[in-house]
Structure formats: structure tokens, C-alpha cells
C-alpha positions, 0 to 999 in steps of 0.5 A: 116735656112733650115738645122734645118728643114731637121734635124727634118724630120728623127726624125718625120719619126722615131716617126711615125714609132714607133707609127705605130709599137706600134699601130700594137702591141696594135692591135695584143695584143687586138686580142690575148686577145680577142681570149683567152677570147672567148676561155675561155668563150666558154669552160666555157659555154660548161662545164656548158651546159654539166653539166646541160644536165647531171643533167637533164638526171639524173633527168629524169632517176630518175623520170622514175625509180620512176614512174616505181617503183610506177607502179609496186607497183600499180599493184595488186598481183594476186593469187588464189581465194578460195571460202569458201562458205556461212556462217550463224551465230549470231553476238554479239548483245544481244538485239535484237539478230542479225545474219549475212549471208555472202559469204567469199572468200580468195585470196592466193599467187600463189605457186612458180613453182618447177624448177626441175619438170619444167625441167623434160620431159613429160612422154608419156601415155601408153594408146592407144591415145599415148598422153602425160600426161596433165600438172598439174593444180597449182590451182587444186593442191592448192585447194586440199591442202586447203581442209585440212585447210578449217575447220580451216579457216572456224572456224577462219572466224566464230570466227572473225565475231561472235565477231562483232556487227551489228553496227561494220559491218555496216560501211565500216571501220568495214568490212575492219577491219574484213577482216584484222583480218580474213587474220591475223587469216588464215595466222596463220593457214598457218604458212608461207606456204601460205599468204592471199593477200586479203579477199572478202565478197560476199553476206553480209546480216544482220538481 
């Protein structure tokens, strides 16, 4: 009776050994699978985070560029202001007659500096002081140049303003329209050589 029991013992030990091997293999497979899943997850997460960061950086850069562009647009262009003097004229009102007394100035684009003149060295004065010649004043040159245009510019201003009624010039919109029309008329006189940036009214009295 003892022999069958002894025969089963190797089988049980072999089964336990196989079960142990199978368990070790399962653990190893689980570890490897988990490691691969973790690596894939980390890689995907890194890819998504990189894309998100790149998108955010591009968005910030675009917004900054847009803000800088808007700031540049918001900055008013600076030119040279020419005072056209006082104007006293009748308006187009008939009954009763009304007249306007106004001071008008126009702001014109700055002339571009001539690079050839800028490159030339200053000439020494032949006077006793031995000082070099003073640098040319672009405003003075422009004012001198505008003297030839001044009668035509004043005539354009008078033509525009005398075509208005006191009611039209009494409103802000009416004044702005008159400024725009004066600028267009003066630009026609300049014929592209200069450009009016803005028109300003100083004293502006209607009676």
C-alpha cells in the first residue's frame, strides 16, 4: 500500500515546480507589460505637453507681436506744424449773414533726410572763428519751401470754410469734415511731394 503513495510524490513536486515556473513567468510578463505601458504613457504625455507648451508659446508670441503692432499704430505720426495765420471770412449763411474768424495750422510730414548730404563731411568756415558750418534746419527749409505754396493753401482753406454754414461748423462732426476737406485740398496742391497729417483750428469764432 505504501508504493502508490511514494509514486505520487514526484508528480506532486513536478506539478508544484511547474506552477512555480508559470507563476514566475506571469509575474515577469506582468512586470514587462506594466513597464511598456508606463513607457508609452510617459512618451505620450511628454509629446502632448511639448505640443501644448509650443502652442502656448506661439500664442504668446503672436499676441505680443499684435500688441506691438497696435502700439505702433496708436503712436501718432509727428510732422512739422505750419501756422497759416488768421482767417476772417463770410460763411454761406444768407439771412442773417454770419462770418468766421479762425486760426488754422497744418501738420506736414517730415522730409526724409538726404543720405548723400548726411555722408558729406562738414565744411570748415573760412571766418576767423574757425567753426564749422551749422547743420541745416529741416524745419526752416520746409517753411521756406512752403512759402511758395502758402497763397494756394490759404485759398484752399478759404474755399472750404466759406462753403459751410454756421450750423455745419457748430458741430464737432462738421468741424472734422471741414478739416478732412482742407487736408484733401492741400494734398492736391502738394501733388504727392508732401502730405498733410492733420489740420488744427486754433481760435474759432462765429458771429
